ChimeraX commands (.cxc) that place a marker at each C-alpha (Angstrom):
marker #1 position -14.88,7.46,-23.19 radius 0.5
marker #1 position -17.15,8.13,-20.23 radius 0.5
marker #1 position -20.32,10.09,-20.91 radius 0.5
marker #1 position -21.11,13.19,-18.89 radius 0.5
marker #1 position -23.47,12.60,-15.96 radius 0.5
marker #1 position -27.11,13.30,-16.71 radius 0.5
marker #1 position -30.32,13.47,-14.65 radius 0.5
marker #1 position -29.48,10.39,-12.62 radius 0.5
marker #1 position -26.48,11.29,-10.45 radius 0.5
marker #1 position -24.11,8.33,-10.50 radius 0.5
marker #1 position -21.20,8.40,-8.07 radius 0.5
marker #1 position -18.06,6.49,-7.25 radius 0.5
marker #1 position -16.54,6.27,-3.78 radius 0.5
marker #1 position -13.40,4.24,-3.10 radius 0.5
marker #1 position -12.75,3.26,0.52 radius 0.5
marker #1 position -10.05,1.33,2.35 radius 0.5
marker #1 position -10.79,-1.65,4.58 radius 0.5
marker #1 position -7.61,-1.10,6.59 radius 0.5
marker #1 position -5.33,-3.95,7.64 radius 0.5
marker #1 position -6.85,-5.30,10.86 radius 0.5
marker #1 position -10.27,-6.91,10.42 radius 0.5
marker #1 position -13.08,-4.42,11.13 radius 0.5
marker #1 position -10.93,-2.46,13.62 radius 0.5
marker #1 position -9.57,-0.20,10.87 radius 0.5
marker #1 position -12.77,0.25,8.86 radius 0.5
marker #1 position -14.00,3.80,9.49 radius 0.5
marker #1 position -17.62,4.69,10.22 radius 0.5
marker #1 position -17.67,6.82,7.07 radius 0.5
marker #1 position -16.49,3.88,4.96 radius 0.5
marker #1 position -19.11,1.57,6.50 radius 0.5
marker #1 position -21.89,4.03,5.67 radius 0.5
marker #1 position -20.80,4.26,2.04 radius 0.5
marker #1 position -20.66,0.46,1.76 radius 0.5
marker #1 position -24.14,0.10,3.25 radius 0.5
marker #1 position -25.74,2.91,1.20 radius 0.5
marker #1 position -24.19,2.08,-2.20 radius 0.5
marker #1 position -26.28,0.49,-4.93 radius 0.5
marker #1 position -23.32,-1.62,-6.05 radius 0.5
marker #1 position -20.28,-2.69,-4.02 radius 0.5
marker #1 position -17.12,-4.00,-5.66 radius 0.5
marker #1 position -14.30,-5.24,-3.47 radius 0.5
marker #1 position -10.70,-6.40,-3.65 radius 0.5
marker #1 position -9.49,-7.34,-0.18 radius 0.5
marker #1 position -6.94,-9.89,1.06 radius 0.5
marker #1 position -8.77,-11.06,4.12 radius 0.5
marker #1 position -11.65,-13.64,4.00 radius 0.5
marker #1 position -13.47,-12.30,7.07 radius 0.5
marker #1 position -13.92,-8.82,5.61 radius 0.5
marker #1 position -15.14,-10.41,2.35 radius 0.5
marker #1 position -17.80,-12.32,4.27 radius 0.5
marker #1 position -18.85,-9.16,6.10 radius 0.5
marker #1 position -19.25,-7.22,2.85 radius 0.5
marker #1 position -21.31,-10.04,1.31 radius 0.5
marker #1 position -23.52,-10.18,4.37 radius 0.5
marker #1 position -24.02,-6.41,4.70 radius 0.5
marker #1 position -24.70,-5.78,1.00 radius 0.5
marker #1 position -26.59,-8.24,-1.26 radius 0.5
marker #1 position -25.41,-6.49,-4.44 radius 0.5
marker #1 position -21.69,-6.92,-3.78 radius 0.5
marker #1 position -19.12,-8.51,-6.04 radius 0.5
marker #1 position -15.51,-9.60,-5.63 radius 0.5
marker #1 position -12.95,-8.48,-8.21 radius 0.5
marker #1 position -10.65,-11.45,-7.47 radius 0.5
marker #1 position -11.75,-13.31,-10.61 radius 0.5
marker #1 position -9.87,-10.83,-12.80 radius 0.5
marker #1 position -6.59,-12.26,-11.52 radius 0.5
marker #1 position -7.42,-15.67,-12.98 radius 0.5
marker #1 position -8.35,-14.27,-16.39 radius 0.5
marker #1 position -5.50,-11.75,-16.66 radius 0.5
marker #1 position -2.35,-13.11,-14.95 radius 0.5
marker #1 position -0.18,-10.11,-15.87 radius 0.5
marker #1 position -0.71,-7.45,-13.22 radius 0.5
marker #1 position -0.76,-4.53,-15.67 radius 0.5
marker #1 position -3.53,-6.06,-17.81 radius 0.5
marker #1 position -5.40,-7.10,-14.68 radius 0.5
marker #1 position -5.44,-3.54,-13.36 radius 0.5
marker #1 position -6.67,-2.12,-16.67 radius 0.5
marker #1 position -9.57,-4.58,-16.81 radius 0.5
marker #1 position -10.58,-3.87,-13.22 radius 0.5
marker #1 position -10.58,-0.13,-13.89 radius 0.5
marker #1 position -12.77,-0.64,-16.96 radius 0.5
marker #1 position -15.18,-2.84,-15.00 radius 0.5
marker #1 position -15.55,-0.26,-12.23 radius 0.5
marker #1 position -16.38,2.39,-14.82 radius 0.5
marker #1 position -18.87,0.08,-16.55 radius 0.5
marker #1 position -20.79,-0.18,-13.29 radius 0.5
marker #1 position -20.66,3.57,-12.82 radius 0.5
marker #1 position -22.17,4.12,-16.29 radius 0.5
marker #1 position -25.20,2.05,-15.26 radius 0.5
marker #1 position -26.39,5.15,-13.38 radius 0.5
marker #1 position -25.84,3.80,-9.89 radius 0.5
marker #1 position -23.91,4.73,-6.79 radius 0.5
marker #1 position -20.83,2.51,-6.69 radius 0.5
marker #1 position -18.57,1.85,-3.71 radius 0.5
marker #1 position -15.24,0.10,-4.23 radius 0.5
marker #1 position -13.56,-1.42,-1.18 radius 0.5
marker #1 position -9.79,-1.91,-1.37 radius 0.5
marker #1 position -7.52,-3.59,1.18 radius 0.5
marker #1 position -5.53,-1.22,3.40 radius 0.5
marker #1 position -5.41,2.35,2.12 radius 0.5
marker #1 position -7.24,2.64,-1.22 radius 0.5
marker #1 position -4.45,4.44,-3.08 radius 0.5
marker #1 position -1.52,2.36,-1.79 radius 0.5
marker #1 position -0.80,-0.34,-4.40 radius 0.5
marker #1 position -4.41,-0.07,-5.53 radius 0.5
marker #1 position -3.95,1.46,-8.97 radius 0.5
marker #1 position -7.19,0.17,-10.58 radius 0.5
marker #1 position -9.49,2.02,-8.19 radius 0.5
marker #1 position -7.38,5.18,-8.30 radius 0.5
marker #1 position -7.41,5.19,-12.11 radius 0.5
marker #1 position -11.19,4.69,-12.05 radius 0.5
marker #1 position -11.65,7.75,-9.83 radius 0.5
marker #1 position -9.42,9.88,-12.05 radius 0.5
marker #1 position -11.25,8.82,-15.22 radius 0.5
marker #1 position -14.67,9.21,-13.59 radius 0.5
marker #1 position -13.85,12.79,-12.60 radius 0.5
marker #1 position -12.79,13.54,-16.16 radius 0.5
marker #1 position -16.15,12.15,-17.30 radius 0.5
marker #1 position -18.01,14.56,-15.06 radius 0.5
marker #1 position -19.02,12.09,-12.38 radius 0.5
marker #1 position -18.77,12.66,-8.65 radius 0.5
marker #1 position -15.87,10.47,-7.53 radius 0.5
marker #1 position -13.80,10.49,-4.36 radius 0.5
marker #1 position -11.38,8.46,-2.28 radius 0.5
marker #1 position -11.69,8.04,1.49 radius 0.5
marker #1 position -8.45,7.33,3.39 radius 0.5
marker #1 position -7.79,4.05,5.14 radius 0.5
marker #1 position -5.08,2.55,7.34 radius 0.5
marker #1 position -2.20,0.99,5.39 radius 0.5
marker #1 position 0.57,-1.39,6.43 radius 0.5
marker #1 position 2.96,1.54,6.81 radius 0.5
marker #1 position 0.66,3.18,9.37 radius 0.5
marker #1 position 0.76,-0.04,11.37 radius 0.5
marker #1 position 4.54,-0.18,10.96 radius 0.5
marker #1 position 5.02,3.32,12.37 radius 0.5
marker #1 position 2.91,2.40,15.41 radius 0.5
marker #1 position 4.39,-1.06,16.05 radius 0.5
marker #1 position 8.02,0.05,15.61 radius 0.5
marker #1 position 7.50,3.35,17.49 radius 0.5
marker #1 position 8.71,5.53,14.63 radius 0.5
marker #1 position 8.13,9.25,14.20 radius 0.5
marker #1 position 9.14,9.70,10.58 radius 0.5
marker #1 position 8.79,13.47,10.93 radius 0.5
marker #1 position 12.07,13.61,12.86 radius 0.5
marker #1 position 14.48,12.14,10.30 radius 0.5
marker #1 position 12.30,11.98,7.21 radius 0.5
marker #1 position 11.21,8.84,5.41 radius 0.5
marker #1 position 11.57,7.22,2.01 radius 0.5
marker #1 position 8.83,4.86,0.82 radius 0.5
marker #1 position 9.89,2.77,-2.17 radius 0.5
marker #1 position 8.64,-0.37,-3.89 radius 0.5
marker #1 position 11.41,-2.97,-3.91 radius 0.5
marker #1 position 11.36,-3.86,-7.61 radius 0.5
marker #1 position 11.14,-0.18,-8.53 radius 0.5
marker #1 position 14.14,0.53,-6.30 radius 0.5
marker #1 position 16.27,-1.95,-8.22 radius 0.5
marker #1 position 15.02,-1.46,-11.77 radius 0.5
marker #1 position 15.03,2.35,-11.67 radius 0.5
marker #1 position 18.20,2.73,-9.59 radius 0.5
marker #1 position 16.53,4.67,-6.78 radius 0.5
marker #1 position 18.97,6.10,-4.26 radius 0.5
marker #1 position 18.26,5.42,-0.58 radius 0.5
marker #1 position 19.19,8.15,1.89 radius 0.5
marker #1 position 20.93,6.44,4.86 radius 0.5
marker #1 position 20.24,9.48,7.06 radius 0.5
marker #1 position 16.46,8.90,7.05 radius 0.5
marker #1 position 14.03,6.01,7.51 radius 0.5
marker #1 position 13.65,3.68,4.51 radius 0.5
marker #1 position 10.60,1.49,3.95 radius 0.5
marker #1 position 10.64,-1.01,1.09 radius 0.5
marker #1 position 7.28,-2.38,0.01 radius 0.5
marker #1 position 6.72,-5.79,-1.60 radius 0.5
marker #1 position 10.14,-7.23,-0.78 radius 0.5
marker #1 position 8.62,-10.71,-0.83 radius 0.5
marker #1 position 7.63,-10.52,-4.50 radius 0.5
marker #1 position 10.58,-8.74,-6.10 radius 0.5
marker #1 position 10.52,-8.97,-9.87 radius 0.5
marker #1 position 7.08,-10.58,-10.01 radius 0.5
marker #1 position 4.77,-8.83,-12.48 radius 0.5
marker #1 position 1.96,-11.35,-12.23 radius 0.5
marker #1 position -0.40,-12.46,-9.48 radius 0.5
marker #1 position 1.04,-14.57,-6.66 radius 0.5
marker #1 position -1.42,-17.35,-5.82 radius 0.5
marker #1 position 0.45,-18.85,-2.85 radius 0.5
marker #1 position 1.31,-16.99,0.33 radius 0.5
marker #1 position 5.00,-17.98,0.31 radius 0.5
marker #1 position 7.49,-18.51,-2.49 radius 0.5
marker #1 position 11.26,-18.72,-2.90 radius 0.5
marker #1 position 12.56,-15.15,-2.79 radius 0.5
marker #1 position 16.19,-16.05,-2.00 radius 0.5
marker #1 position 17.81,-14.96,-5.26 radius 0.5
marker #1 position 15.90,-11.68,-5.36 radius 0.5
marker #1 position 16.86,-11.03,-1.73 radius 0.5
marker #1 position 20.53,-11.53,-2.61 radius 0.5
marker #1 position 20.21,-9.00,-5.41 radius 0.5
marker #1 position 18.51,-6.55,-3.06 radius 0.5
marker #1 position 21.18,-7.02,-0.40 radius 0.5
marker #1 position 23.93,-6.39,-2.93 radius 0.5
marker #1 position 22.21,-3.19,-4.03 radius 0.5
marker #1 position 21.70,-1.96,-0.46 radius 0.5
marker #1 position 25.37,-2.63,0.34 radius 0.5
marker #1 position 26.13,0.50,-1.65 radius 0.5
marker #1 position 24.33,2.58,0.97 radius 0.5
marker #1 position 24.42,0.63,4.26 radius 0.5
marker #1 position 26.92,-1.52,6.13 radius 0.5
marker #1 position 26.16,-5.25,6.17 radius 0.5
marker #1 position 26.12,-5.17,9.98 radius 0.5
marker #1 position 23.33,-2.56,10.02 radius 0.5
marker #1 position 20.15,-3.99,11.59 radius 0.5
marker #1 position 17.00,-4.07,9.48 radius 0.5
marker #1 position 13.46,-5.29,10.25 radius 0.5
marker #1 position 11.21,-7.54,8.19 radius 0.5
marker #1 position 7.68,-6.53,9.14 radius 0.5
marker #1 position 4.14,-7.81,8.69 radius 0.5
marker #1 position 1.17,-6.07,10.29 radius 0.5
marker #1 position -1.31,-8.07,12.38 radius 0.5
marker #1 position -4.51,-8.74,10.43 radius 0.5
marker #1 position -6.75,-9.57,13.38 radius 0.5
marker #1 position -7.40,-7.89,16.75 radius 0.5
marker #1 position -5.44,-9.55,19.54 radius 0.5
marker #1 position -2.76,-10.88,17.18 radius 0.5
marker #1 position 0.81,-9.57,17.22 radius 0.5
marker #1 position 2.68,-8.23,14.19 radius 0.5
marker #1 position 5.67,-10.06,12.75 radius 0.5
marker #1 position 8.83,-8.13,13.63 radius 0.5
marker #1 position 12.05,-9.92,12.65 radius 0.5
marker #1 position 15.24,-7.97,13.33 radius 0.5
marker #1 position 18.56,-9.04,11.81 radius 0.5
marker #1 position 21.69,-7.55,10.18 radius 0.5
marker #1 position 21.45,-6.67,6.50 radius 0.5
marker #1 position 23.91,-9.43,5.59 radius 0.5
marker #1 position 21.31,-12.05,6.59 radius 0.5
marker #1 position 18.57,-10.68,4.33 radius 0.5
marker #1 position 18.59,-13.69,1.94 radius 0.5
marker #1 position 17.95,-16.01,4.90 radius 0.5
marker #1 position 14.79,-14.18,5.97 radius 0.5
marker #1 position 11.32,-15.73,5.74 radius 0.5
marker #1 position 9.43,-13.54,3.27 radius 0.5
marker #1 position 5.76,-13.53,2.37 radius 0.5
marker #1 position 3.80,-11.52,-0.18 radius 0.5
marker #1 position 2.87,-8.97,2.52 radius 0.5
marker #1 position 6.40,-8.50,3.91 radius 0.5
marker #1 position 7.74,-4.96,4.27 radius 0.5
marker #1 position 11.40,-4.15,4.94 radius 0.5
marker #1 position 12.24,-1.32,7.31 radius 0.5
marker #1 position 15.77,0.11,7.39 radius 0.5
marker #1 position 16.45,2.66,10.14 radius 0.5
marker #1 position 18.82,5.60,9.60 radius 0.5
marker #1 position 22.49,4.66,9.79 radius 0.5
marker #1 position 24.06,8.08,9.20 radius 0.5
marker #1 position 23.59,11.38,10.97 radius 0.5
marker #1 position 21.96,14.29,9.18 radius 0.5
marker #1 position 24.30,16.64,7.33 radius 0.5
marker #1 position 23.60,20.11,8.66 radius 0.5
marker #1 position 24.10,23.13,6.42 radius 0.5
marker #1 position 25.57,25.76,8.73 radius 0.5
marker #1 position 24.96,28.57,6.24 radius 0.5
marker #1 position 21.27,27.64,6.06 radius 0.5
marker #1 position 21.03,27.73,9.85 radius 0.5
marker #1 position 22.24,31.32,9.77 radius 0.5
marker #1 position 19.82,32.30,7.00 radius 0.5
marker #1 position 16.90,30.83,8.92 radius 0.5
marker #1 position 18.15,32.14,12.27 radius 0.5
marker #1 position 18.08,28.65,13.81 radius 0.5
marker #1 position 20.02,27.71,16.94 radius 0.5
marker #1 position 21.74,24.39,16.16 radius 0.5
marker #1 position 21.32,23.21,19.75 radius 0.5
marker #1 position 17.54,23.36,19.36 radius 0.5
marker #1 position 17.48,20.80,16.58 radius 0.5
marker #1 position 16.57,17.20,17.39 radius 0.5
marker link #1:1,2 radius 0.2
marker link #1:2,3 radius 0.2
marker link #1:3,4 radius 0.2
marker link #1:4,5 radius 0.2
marker link #1:5,6 radius 0.2
marker link #1:6,7 radius 0.2
marker link #1:7,8 radius 0.2
marker link #1:8,9 radius 0.2
marker link #1:9,10 radius 0.2
marker link #1:10,11 radius 0.2
marker link #1:11,12 radius 0.2
marker link #1:12,13 radius 0.2
marker link #1:13,14 radius 0.2
marker link #1:14,15 radius 0.2
marker link #1:15,16 radius 0.2
marker link #1:16,17 radius 0.2
marker link #1:17,18 radius 0.2
marker link #1:18,19 radius 0.2
marker link #1:19,20 radius 0.2
marker link #1:20,21 radius 0.2
marker link #1:21,22 radius 0.2
marker link #1:22,23 radius 0.2
marker link #1:23,24 radius 0.2
marker link #1:24,25 radius 0.2
marker link #1:25,26 radius 0.2
marker link #1:26,27 radius 0.2
marker link #1:27,28 radius 0.2
marker link #1:28,29 radius 0.2
marker link #1:29,30 radius 0.2
marker link #1:30,31 radius 0.2
marker link #1:31,32 radius 0.2
marker link #1:32,33 radius 0.2
marker link #1:33,34 radius 0.2
marker link #1:34,35 radius 0.2
marker link #1:35,36 radius 0.2
marker link #1:36,37 radius 0.2
marker link #1:37,38 radius 0.2
marker link #1:38,39 radius 0.2
marker link #1:39,40 radius 0.2
marker link #1:40,41 radius 0.2
marker link #1:41,42 radius 0.2
marker link #1:42,43 radius 0.2
marker link #1:43,44 radius 0.2
marker link #1:44,45 radius 0.2
marker link #1:45,46 radius 0.2
marker link #1:46,47 radius 0.2
marker link #1:47,48 radius 0.2
marker link #1:48,49 radius 0.2
marker link #1:49,50 radius 0.2
marker link #1:50,51 radius 0.2
marker link #1:51,52 radius 0.2
marker link #1:52,53 radius 0.2
marker link #1:53,54 radius 0.2
marker link #1:54,55 radius 0.2
marker link #1:55,56 radius 0.2
marker link #1:56,57 radius 0.2
marker link #1:57,58 radius 0.2
marker link #1:58,59 radius 0.2
marker link #1:59,60 radius 0.2
marker link #1:60,61 radius 0.2
marker link #1:61,62 radius 0.2
marker link #1:62,63 radius 0.2
marker link #1:63,64 radius 0.2
marker link #1:64,65 radius 0.2
marker link #1:65,66 radius 0.2
marker link #1:66,67 radius 0.2
marker link #1:67,68 radius 0.2
marker link #1:68,69 radius 0.2
marker link #1:69,70 radius 0.2
marker link #1:70,71 radius 0.2
marker link #1:71,72 radius 0.2
marker link #1:72,73 radius 0.2
marker link #1:73,74 radius 0.2
marker link #1:74,75 radius 0.2
marker link #1:75,76 radius 0.2
marker link #1:76,77 radius 0.2
marker link #1:77,78 radius 0.2
marker link #1:78,79 radius 0.2
marker link #1:79,80 radius 0.2
marker link #1:80,81 radius 0.2
marker link #1:81,82 radius 0.2
marker link #1:82,83 radius 0.2
marker link #1:83,84 radius 0.2
marker link #1:84,85 radius 0.2
marker link #1:85,86 radius 0.2
marker link #1:86,87 radius 0.2
marker link #1:87,88 radius 0.2
marker link #1:88,89 radius 0.2
marker link #1:89,90 radius 0.2
marker link #1:90,91 radius 0.2
marker link #1:91,92 radius 0.2
marker link #1:92,93 radius 0.2
marker link #1:93,94 radius 0.2
marker link #1:94,95 radius 0.2
marker link #1:95,96 radius 0.2
marker link #1:96,97 radius 0.2
marker link #1:97,98 radius 0.2
marker link #1:98,99 radius 0.2
marker link #1:99,100 radius 0.2
marker link #1:100,101 radius 0.2
marker link #1:101,102 radius 0.2
marker link #1:102,103 radius 0.2
marker link #1:103,104 radius 0.2
marker link #1:104,105 radius 0.2
marker link #1:105,106 radius 0.2
marker link #1:106,107 radius 0.2
marker link #1:107,108 radius 0.2
marker link #1:108,109 radius 0.2
marker link #1:109,110 radius 0.2
marker link #1:110,111 radius 0.2
marker link #1:111,112 radius 0.2
marker link #1:112,113 radius 0.2
marker link #1:113,114 radius 0.2
marker link #1:114,115 radius 0.2
marker link #1:115,116 radius 0.2
marker link #1:116,117 radius 0.2
marker link #1:117,118 radius 0.2
marker link #1:118,119 radius 0.2
marker link #1:119,120 radius 0.2
marker link #1:120,121 radius 0.2
marker link #1:121,122 radius 0.2
marker link #1:122,123 radius 0.2
marker link #1:123,124 radius 0.2
marker link #1:124,125 radius 0.2
marker link #1:125,126 radius 0.2
marker link #1:126,127 radius 0.2
marker link #1:127,128 radius 0.2
marker link #1:128,129 radius 0.2
marker link #1:129,130 radius 0.2
marker link #1:130,131 radius 0.2
marker link #1:131,132 radius 0.2
marker link #1:132,133 radius 0.2
marker link #1:133,134 radius 0.2
marker link #1:134,135 radius 0.2
marker link #1:135,136 radius 0.2
marker link #1:136,137 radius 0.2
marker link #1:137,138 radius 0.2
marker link #1:138,139 radius 0.2
marker link #1:139,140 radius 0.2
marker link #1:140,141 radius 0.2
marker link #1:141,142 radius 0.2
marker link #1:142,143 radius 0.2
marker link #1:143,144 radius 0.2
marker link #1:144,145 radius 0.2
marker link #1:145,146 radius 0.2
marker link #1:146,147 radius 0.2
marker link #1:147,148 radius 0.2
marker link #1:148,149 radius 0.2
marker link #1:149,150 radius 0.2
marker link #1:150,151 radius 0.2
marker link #1:151,152 radius 0.2
marker link #1:152,153 radius 0.2
marker link #1:153,154 radius 0.2
marker link #1:154,155 radius 0.2
marker link #1:155,156 radius 0.2
marker link #1:156,157 radius 0.2
marker link #1:157,158 radius 0.2
marker link #1:158,159 radius 0.2
marker link #1:159,160 radius 0.2
marker link #1:160,161 radius 0.2
marker link #1:161,162 radius 0.2
marker link #1:162,163 radius 0.2
marker link #1:163,164 radius 0.2
marker link #1:164,165 radius 0.2
marker link #1:165,166 radius 0.2
marker link #1:166,167 radius 0.2
marker link #1:167,168 radius 0.2
marker link #1:168,169 radius 0.2
marker link #1:169,170 radius 0.2
marker link #1:170,171 radius 0.2
marker link #1:171,172 radius 0.2
marker link #1:172,173 radius 0.2
marker link #1:173,174 radius 0.2
marker link #1:174,175 radius 0.2
marker link #1:175,176 radius 0.2
marker link #1:176,177 radius 0.2
marker link #1:177,178 radius 0.2
marker link #1:178,179 radius 0.2
marker link #1:179,180 radius 0.2
marker link #1:180,181 radius 0.2
marker link #1:181,182 radius 0.2
marker link #1:182,183 radius 0.2
marker link #1:183,184 radius 0.2
marker link #1:184,185 radius 0.2
marker link #1:185,186 radius 0.2
marker link #1:186,187 radius 0.2
marker link #1:187,188 radius 0.2
marker link #1:188,189 radius 0.2
marker link #1:189,190 radius 0.2
marker link #1:190,191 radius 0.2
marker link #1:191,192 radius 0.2
marker link #1:192,193 radius 0.2
marker link #1:193,194 radius 0.2
marker link #1:194,195 radius 0.2
marker link #1:195,196 radius 0.2
marker link #1:196,197 radius 0.2
marker link #1:197,198 radius 0.2
marker link #1:198,199 radius 0.2
marker link #1:199,200 radius 0.2
marker link #1:200,201 radius 0.2
marker link #1:201,202 radius 0.2
marker link #1:202,203 radius 0.2
marker link #1:203,204 radius 0.2
marker link #1:204,205 radius 0.2
marker link #1:205,206 radius 0.2
marker link #1:206,207 radius 0.2
marker link #1:207,208 radius 0.2
marker link #1:208,209 radius 0.2
marker link #1:209,210 radius 0.2
marker link #1:210,211 radius 0.2
marker link #1:211,212 radius 0.2
marker link #1:212,213 radius 0.2
marker link #1:213,214 radius 0.2
marker link #1:214,215 radius 0.2
marker link #1:215,216 radius 0.2
marker link #1:216,217 radius 0.2
marker link #1:217,218 radius 0.2
marker link #1:218,219 radius 0.2
marker link #1:219,220 radius 0.2
marker link #1:220,221 radius 0.2
marker link #1:221,222 radius 0.2
marker link #1:222,223 radius 0.2
marker link #1:223,224 radius 0.2
marker link #1:224,225 radius 0.2
marker link #1:225,226 radius 0.2
marker link #1:226,227 radius 0.2
marker link #1:227,228 radius 0.2
marker link #1:228,229 radius 0.2
marker link #1:229,230 radius 0.2
marker link #1:230,231 radius 0.2
marker link #1:231,232 radius 0.2
marker link #1:232,233 radius 0.2
marker link #1:233,234 radius 0.2
marker link #1:234,235 radius 0.2
marker link #1:235,236 radius 0.2
marker link #1:236,237 radius 0.2
marker link #1:237,238 radius 0.2
marker link #1:238,239 radius 0.2
marker link #1:239,240 radius 0.2
marker link #1:240,241 radius 0.2
marker link #1:241,242 radius 0.2
marker link #1:242,243 radius 0.2
marker link #1:243,244 radius 0.2
marker link #1:244,245 radius 0.2
marker link #1:245,246 radius 0.2
marker link #1:246,247 radius 0.2
marker link #1:247,248 radius 0.2
marker link #1:248,249 radius 0.2
marker link #1:249,250 radius 0.2
marker link #1:250,251 radius 0.2
marker link #1:251,252 radius 0.2
marker link #1:252,253 radius 0.2
marker link #1:253,254 radius 0.2
marker link #1:254,255 radius 0.2
marker link #1:255,256 radius 0.2
marker link #1:256,257 radius 0.2
marker link #1:257,258 radius 0.2
marker link #1:258,259 radius 0.2
marker link #1:259,260 radius 0.2
marker link #1:260,261 radius 0.2
marker link #1:261,262 radius 0.2
marker link #1:262,263 radius 0.2
marker link #1:263,264 radius 0.2
marker link #1:264,265 radius 0.2
marker link #1:265,266 radius 0.2
marker link #1:266,267 radius 0.2
marker link #1:267,268 radius 0.2
marker link #1:268,269 radius 0.2
marker link #1:269,270 radius 0.2
view
C-alpha cells in the first residue's frame, strides 16, 4: 500500500513519445523528461532510447522486465510496482511510454491510478498513437461514420461484434493469441489470420477491401499501407506493429422516427 505524501512532494508524470522519432514528442513532455529526478522508459525505437539516455543521466529502461517475466500480465504488474517503488523514494518520476501513454500501456496507467489513491500527484500527458497516424495517412474522418477500436485477440475471445456501417480498427493483428513478449519483429501469424478472417466473414463480404497498416517511425519515411480483399488476409505480411483497418461496407440505418423527434432534415445528413 502506498503511503500518503508527506513534506517532500513526490510526483508521477507519464508521457508518450509518439510514433515518429522526436517529431511527435511534445514540448511539454520534453520538459517533464528533462526536469524529472528519475526517468523510466519503455519505448520501441532505439533512437528515442538514446536521446533519453543522453538528455537525462538518471534514466532507466524497463525492457529488462520482459526477460524476467515472459508472461505479459506478470510483466505489467512488476513494472507497475517498480514505478511506484521509485515514486516512494520521494522523487519526481517521469515515465515515457511509446506512442500514447494509455494505449496498450497498462503498467504506467495502473501506476498513475494507484499513485492517486495513495495521495500523490500523478498525471498522464497525451501523445500521438498509431491510430492517430492511421487517420491522417488514410484520410479518415471517423466522426462521420463512427469508429470501433478493438484489440484482435479480444475481438475473438470475447465475441465482440463489429458494426459494418462504421470504421473498424483492429489492434495487434500480428500477435493474435500471444500473451507473452514477442522478441522477434516477425513471426508466423497465418493460422491466427485464418481464424480472424473466418470470424470477420460473419460481418463482411470476402471481397471487401481492408488495409494492413504500419505507421512510419522516422521523418521522411512512408507508412506501410497494404490494401487487399478480406479473403487474402492470411497471405498478408504481418509484424508486431501491424494494425488492420476495415472501412464501412454497409450504409447507416436511419431511424425516421428519431429524425422527426429531433427535427432533422434527412437531406442535411452526410
